[in-house]
NUBAGU-899648 format. One record per residue (C-alpha): x, y, z; residue number from 1. Coordinates in pm, whole numbers, plus 50000, padded with zeros to 5 digits. Example, Ala and Ser with C-alpha at 12.3 -4.5 7.8 and 13.67 -1.06 7.14 Angstrom:
51230:49550:50780:1
51367:49894:50714:2
***
This chain:
11612:82073:26624:1
11967:82180:26570:2
12027:82421:26284:3
12320:82494:26058:4
12412:82695:25757:5
12286:82432:25518:6
11960:82352:25693:7
11855:82107:25961:8
12125:81870:26063:9
12204:81634:26346:10
12537:81587:26517:11
12721:81271:26415:12
13041:81099:26526:13
13356:81305:26523:14
13485:81179:26189:15
13160:81265:26014:16
13162:81608:26174:17
13516:81668:26051:18
13408:81566:25704:19
13123:81813:25708:20
13347:82087:25832:21
13577:82024:25536:22
13285:82044:25290:23
13119:82353:25444:24
12824:82167:25598:25
12924:82157:25961:26
12669:82063:26222:27
12526:82322:26454:28
12707:82192:26759:29
13008:81990:26640:30
13212:81802:26898:31
13523:81678:26720:32
13746:81424:26886:33
14091:81539:26991:34
14379:81403:26787:35
14462:81054:26902:36
14199:81075:27174:37
13866:80912:27240:38
13566:80976:27016:39
13343:81276:27070:40
13063:81263:27322:41
12807:81239:27042:42
12971:80918:26923:43
12987:80746:27261:44
12738:80467:27333:45
12417:80612:27471:46
12278:80466:27793:47
12000:80222:27715:48
12086:80209:27343:49
12043:79870:27172:50
12331:79655:27071:51
12337:79776:26708:52
12427:80135:26817:53
12791:80044:26754:54
12699:79926:26404:55
12529:80262:26338:56
12840:80451:26446:57
13056:80223:26233:58
12833:80292:25935:59
12867:80666:25984:60
13248:80626:25996:61
13239:80415:25679:62
13033:80675:25497:63
13291:80936:25590:64
13578:80725:25457:65
13403:80630:25134:66
13225:80953:25056:67
13425:81266:25143:68
13145:81498:25028:69
12821:81646:25161:70
12536:81402:25184:71
12330:81405:24870:72
12617:81524:24647:73
12714:81310:24343:74
13029:81102:24330:75
13350:81269:24214:76
13345:81094:23877:77
12988:81203:23804:78
12909:81541:23648:79
12531:81497:23669:80
12348:81734:23904:81
12168:81541:24180:82
11793:81558:24199:83
11627:81745:24484:84
11510:81410:24628:85
11874:81303:24653:86
11986:81633:24800:87
11732:81638:25084:88
11754:81272:25182:89
11817:81233:25553:90
12110:81069:25727:91
12092:80717:25861:92
11891:80741:26182:93
12043:80638:26512:94
11894:80319:26662:95
11572:80355:26853:96
11615:80397:27227:97
11380:80228:27472:98
11232:80551:27613:99
11126:80649:27258:100
10941:80317:27217:101
10767:80368:27548:102
10667:80723:27451:103
10523:80601:27121:104
10313:80346:27306:105
10199:80609:27554:106
10100:80846:27274:107
09888:80577:27109:108
09714:80487:27439:109
09651:80851:27524:110
09497:80913:27181:111
09274:80604:27217:112
09154:80692:27566:113
09126:81070:27547:114
09024:81163:27187:115
08728:80934:27120:116
08488:81175:27295:117
08619:81489:27124:118
08912:81730:27141:119
08985:81935:27446:120
09268:81907:27699:121
09302:81546:27581:122
09463:81660:27254:123
09756:81825:27429:124
09791:81529:27668:125
09802:81290:27374:126
10069:81494:27193:127
10305:81535:27488:128
10430:81170:27469:129
10500:81223:27096:130
10710:81528:27188:131
10896:81318:27441:132
10963:81050:27174:133
11101:81318:26942:134
11323:81460:27217:135
11467:81118:27306:136
11532:81040:26937:137
11702:81379:26885:138
11924:81327:27186:139
12019:80980:27064:140
12126:81133:26732:141
12328:81402:26912:142
12107:81692:26804:143
12082:82000:27024:144
11800:82256:27048:145
11861:82615:26942:146
11659:82929:27029:147
11443:82907:26717:148
11372:82543:26795:149
11257:82621:27144:150
11038:82901:27011:151
10873:82664:26762:152
10814:82399:27035:153
10659:82647:27274:154
10438:82787:26997:155
10333:82439:26887:156
10226:82340:27236:157
10042:82672:27286:158
09848:82615:26962:159
09758:82263:27065:160
09611:82403:27387:161
09353:82607:27188:162
09095:82323:27178:163
09115:82314:27556:164
09021:82682:27569:165
08780:82742:27280:166
08472:82546:27184:167
08456:82678:26829:168
08586:82427:26574:169
08724:82668:26311:170
08988:82850:26520:171
09083:82515:26673:172
09130:82365:26329:173
09350:82660:26222:174
09550:82624:26542:175
09613:82252:26482:176
09732:82322:26124:177
09960:82595:26251:178
10092:82359:26520:179
10180:82108:26249:180
10383:82377:26069:181
10569:82481:26385:182
10632:82120:26481:183
10780:82054:26141:184
11002:82360:26168:185
11118:82252:26514:186
11210:81902:26398:187
11366:81999:26064:188
11530:82323:26173:189
11435:82485:25839:190
11520:82847:25776:191
11472:82901:25399:192
11156:82947:25197:193
11168:82588:25055:194
11226:82460:25406:195
10933:82653:25555:196
10692:82546:25284:197
10805:82183:25255:198
10891:82088:25613:199
10537:81953:25690:200
10582:81705:25402:201
10867:81551:25595:202
10614:81385:25824:203
10481:81184:25530:204
10826:81042:25457:205
10892:80984:25827:206
10570:80792:25867:207
10684:80531:25614:208
11053:80516:25705:209
10978:80557:26075:210
10759:80247:26089:211
11042:80030:25958:212
11278:80211:26194:213
11060:80133:26496:214
11012:79769:26394:215
11387:79730:26361:216
11427:79870:26710:217
11167:79624:26845:218
11341:79331:26676:219
11672:79432:26821:220
11519:79395:27165:221
11384:79047:27103:222
11673:78887:27288:223
11602:79058:27621:224
11583:78789:27886:225
11314:78727:28145:226
11534:78867:28417:227
11484:79213:28266:228
11121:79228:28158:229
10957:78986:28397:230
11006:79200:28713:231
10864:79502:28536:232
10560:79301:28416:233
10500:79167:28766:234
10523:79511:28922:235
10281:79655:28665:236
10035:79374:28724:237
10045:79421:29100:238
10000:79798:29064:239
09696:79753:28842:240
09542:79498:29080:241
09593:79733:29376:242
09441:80029:29193:243
09138:79831:29081:244
09078:79670:29419:245
09117:79975:29638:246
08960:80207:29383:247
08644:79992:29378:248
08629:79981:29757:249
08669:80357:29796:250
08418:80427:29521:251
08155:80208:29688:252
08231:80369:30024:253
08189:80730:29916:254
07958:80860:29642:255
08157:81186:29598:256
08478:80991:29540:257
08291:80764:29299:258
08177:81067:29099:259
08529:81207:29096:260
08675:80878:28986:261
08412:80831:28717:262
08487:81177:28577:263
08861:81118:28566:264
08866:80770:28410:265
08761:80740:28045:266
08448:80534:27987:267
08562:80252:27751:268
08304:80022:27598:269
08305:79744:27340:270
08095:79952:27097:271
08357:80221:27058:272
08644:79970:27032:273
08705:80021:26654:274
08727:80399:26681:275
08958:80378:26978:276
09182:80129:26795:277
09202:80368:26499:278
09291:80654:26735:279
09558:80435:26896:280
09715:80366:26553:281
09691:80735:26463:282
09854:80849:26786:283
10134:80592:26758:284
10198:80678:26392:285
10219:81052:26470:286
10463:80984:26749:287
10671:80756:26522:288
10681:81024:26250:289
10791:81290:26504:290
11063:81065:26648:291
11193:80956:26307:292
11205:81317:26186:293
11390:81422:26499:294
11641:81141:26453:295
11714:81212:26083:296
11520:81502:25925:297
11493:81572:25556:298
11718:81863:25462:299
11475:82089:25278:300
11711:82384:25312:301
11949:82219:25065:302
11707:82286:24785:303
11848:82582:24598:304
11612:82814:24413:305
11811:82978:24135:306
11744:83357:24106:307
11589:83486:23787:308
11785:83662:23519:309
11847:84016:23636:310
11681:84286:23426:311
11807:84629:23337:312
11712:84918:23558:313
11468:85066:23310:314
11306:84731:23224:315
11266:84642:23588:316
11181:84977:23746:317
10945:85134:23491:318
10644:84900:23553:319
10689:84929:23927:320
10712:85310:23919:321
10392:85322:23717:322
10227:85093:23973:323
10349:85313:24255:324
10192:85617:24084:325
09860:85429:24057:326
09879:85335:24425:327
09953:85698:24513:328
09646:85824:24327:329
09420:85563:24484:330
09562:85626:24833:331
09508:86001:24796:332
09137:85934:24743:333
09129:85691:25039:334
09296:85940:25269:335
09049:86205:25165:336
08764:85966:25247:337
08915:85866:25582:338
08960:86231:25690:339
08619:86376:25628:340
08529:86323:25263:341
08315:86014:25320:342
07977:86182:25283:343
08082:86374:24976:344
08200:86052:24810:345
07867:85882:24885:346
07678:86174:24732:347
07882:86168:24413:348
07858:85791:24368:349
07499:85746:24478:350
07596:85453:24701:351
07486:85386:25055:352
07728:85330:25344:353
07705:84952:25334:354
07718:84931:24953:355
08029:85149:24938:356
08205:84947:25211:357
08110:84607:25070:358
08197:84708:24715:359
08560:84781:24800:360
08683:84551:25076:361
08722:84234:24873:362
08895:84417:24589:363
09138:84575:24832:364
09208:84234:24994:365
09292:84093:24651:366
09505:84398:24576:367
09713:84327:24890:368
09764:83964:24791:369
09863:84058:24436:370
10107:84317:24568:371
10288:84042:24765:372
10313:83838:24445:373
10444:84142:24257:374
10710:84199:24526:375
10821:83833:24510:376
10855:83839:24131:377
11025:84181:24137:378
11287:84053:24382:379
11349:83750:24160:380
11428:83959:23851:381
11571:84266:24022:382
11898:84419:23893:383
12186:84325:24124:384
12510:84440:23967:385
12613:84677:24244:386
12524:84904:24535:387
12328:85138:24305:388
12100:84859:24197:389
12041:84748:24552:390
11954:85104:24650:391
11711:85132:24359:392
11537:84808:24454:393
11499:84922:24814:394
11352:85260:24716:395
11104:85127:24457:396
10984:84825:24657:397
10990:85015:24985:398
10757:85277:24831:399
10529:85007:24702:400
10514:84847:25050:401
10432:85177:25214:402
10155:85238:24962:403
10018:84892:25025:404
09992:84962:25399:405
09755:85248:25318:406
09548:85003:25108:407
09537:84765:25407:408
09413:85051:25630:409
09150:85147:25370:410
09027:84786:25349:411
08994:84756:25723:412
08810:85089:25742:413
08565:84975:25482:414
08501:84655:25672:415
08437:84863:25982:416
08175:85063:25791:417
08010:84746:25673:418
08005:84592:26023:419
07838:84907:26158:420
07556:84853:25912:421
07507:84478:25921:422
07693:84346:26225:423
07995:84125:26269:424
08005:83764:26138:425
08259:83487:26131:426
08350:83551:25770:427
08396:83923:25824:428
08614:83884:26132:429
08821:83616:25956:430
08898:83824:25645:431
08969:84128:25855:432
09217:83928:26062:433
09374:83801:25744:434
09411:84155:25610:435
09580:84259:25935:436
09825:83973:25905:437
09902:84066:25543:438
09982:84414:25664:439
10224:84263:25917:440
10389:84068:25638:441
10437:84390:25441:442
10603:84545:25746:443
10835:84243:25780:444
10929:84270:25414:445
11018:84640:25464:446
11229:84548:25767:447
11404:84276:25562:448
11496:84542:25302:449
11676:84736:25575:450
11827:84466:25794:451
11864:84174:25552:452
11623:83894:25461:453
11789:83586:25606:454
11544:83576:25899:455
11234:83660:25686:456
11102:83307:25607:457
11101:83207:25974:458
10960:83545:26078:459
10668:83513:25831:460
10595:83158:25950:461
10619:83265:26314:462
10390:83565:26251:463
10132:83341:26087:464
10133:83103:26384:465
10118:83393:26629:466
09826:83545:26439:467
09637:83213:26450:468
09704:83181:26821:469
09594:83541:26895:470
09286:83492:26675:471
09187:83184:26875:472
09258:83332:27217:473
09052:83641:27132:474
08759:83404:27072:475
08613:83502:26733:476
08268:83367:26817:477
08277:83567:27138:478
08382:83876:26944:479
08094:83826:26699:480
07843:83795:26984:481
07994:84088:27175:482
07980:84322:26876:483
07622:84226:26783:484
07500:84264:27143:485
07655:84612:27156:486
07482:84691:26828:487
07147:84577:26972:488
07196:84794:27277:489
07263:85089:27050:490
06990:85064:26780:491
06783:84755:26876:492
06895:84567:26558:493
06984:84201:26596:494
07001:83885:26382:495
06890:83603:26609:496
06903:83346:26330:497
07275:83391:26294:498
07345:83311:26660:499
07205:82960:26620:500
07526:82854:26437:501
07771:82997:26690:502
07962:82788:26945:503
07951:82792:27320:504
08219:83063:27318:505
07942:83316:27238:506
07731:83236:27546:507
07884:83491:27792:508
07812:83782:27556:509
07468:83662:27448:510
07375:83615:27811:511
07365:83997:27845:512
07065:84029:27613:513
06722:84095:27763:514
06449:83834:27746:515
06311:83694:27519:516
06602:83782:27289:517
06848:83617:27526:518
06675:83280:27530:519
06613:83288:27156:520
06977:83373:27082:521
07098:83089:27308:522
06841:82833:27191:523
07055:82668:26922:524
07367:82651:27141:525
07164:82514:27433:526
07008:82242:27209:527
07352:82142:27077:528
07499:82099:27425:529
07191:81918:27552:530
07215:81675:27257:531
07582:81611:27332:532
07499:81499:27686:533
07764:81476:27954:534
08111:81546:27817:535
08420:81420:28006:536
08674:81671:28130:537
08938:81573:27874:538
08698:81649:27586:539
08543:81972:27719:540
08686:82313:27644:541
08690:82597:27889:542
08442:82783:27668:543
08194:82496:27685:544
08239:82461:28059:545
08158:82827:28114:546
07858:82807:27882:547
07716:82509:28068:548
07756:82691:28396:549
07571:82995:28266:550
07287:82794:28115:551
07256:82584:28427:552
07213:82894:28640:553
06987:83080:28390:554
06817:82828:28158:555
06655:82910:27826:556
06290:83004:27897:557
06141:83157:27579:558
05896:82936:27387:559
05943:82820:27034:560
05655:83041:26914:561
05801:83355:27072:562
06144:83288:26915:563
05984:83214:26582:564
05806:83550:26582:565
06148:83719:26641:566
06297:83545:26334:567
06517:83304:26525:568
06462:83015:26291:569
06488:83205:25962:570
06756:83127:25704:571
07033:83367:25616:572
07329:83392:25379:573
07659:83526:25510:574
07874:83750:25293:575
***
């Protein structure tokens, strides 16, 4: 959560903070103790902390006295360079606080109760206790949140809300993966390229070390007497008894209340016990990993990537200048095509509209990816002896980036031609979105060349997460259905077989089709939802809810034979 010049770090007692200040690895929010005064606030006993909190602080003090060097550095008498595993090892975690233990238990219970029937709002509700556990652990370790941390947390929670909004599995899966990345960045505070790429791996280490950490915290509470836990247990038992008794009475007295109560409470049975137990373990483990990472994150930013050997100006610039000339020639042709020469090019090549568009898009996508690799390698071996070299690098690579943006525009234009001929599909909208994001990365690289590149790793990671979130919120399945319905209204061309694989997000757009095309387009989606039966609120997305409402008001009416004649059940290959 807190960030510093050497990577993620957590505040420690005053003596440890002073030691880090002396070695150039000061925490983000140091609170040194005044001379001869009491210890800093971060070193004071935390309310509710176990008895071994004092031992943890004493250990931090001992490490300062015995090792006056940054964590992970070798001893003074050793000339061996430490391995990266030694450099990134975390500090000793502060003892587990009771609220963190409660939050871990709540996360496991929420996962067991809310995720067995599918992902929806229940996913976000199951993750919130894990976030609380991480916050409590970070506070116990004296860590403070910074603006980037808050941005990562907000973005992570927004991405985890995607399954509650969209029924389609593929944007939801991308959103969950992006949420893992942002959660890792929030907990580790990484800001360098190694930190951005490796931060998610910290959860693996925290899962192992965090389990032992939690067990140690539980054992430290084994001596709590009955006078502390017995009143809480009695109060909980009485509350449960009152809820069950009065809830049963009210449910039997009013059918509407019974329906409401039945929809709110998860339906737990003996048959799904194993899967719910696995979900409980998974939810608790994720919360433990988040809390352990927040208490003592791995310091991925301490991994130093040595720059490559600088090349001479001629050796470095000549290949890139030649590449720029090639890009310029290609882009001149693309601009001529974009501004009126399209028909002439088709006549000279003998290709149709769709063939020309399909032939070039994938090659241009690969060209964009290879250009990013070329830029990364060129920066590694760029000459850097003075201001003249820096100016040369900016001019050559800036020109290459500008040329690449024209390639991105040409690729997107070709995809638009192809969609006009054959319609929009999931694959086509996905690769077009990826090409747009690659263009944004090129723009960020150009900005880094002007304003400095320190912020670039986090900006690229943030742009990727923002692109995934925007992609999901725009509803790709809905976009596919909307574009194909508009195409049908224009030229009466439609691929009903493709709609059978779409999710409930496509229903509002497909509902605009005339019969029998409407019923045939919705037949597969309708059958899938009918086979799923009643879905509880915590497992139903907003997209599925809207689709069920539409199909309830206007059911599918076309017969199987009518849909078969329209090609609804034919096979197709997407490309």
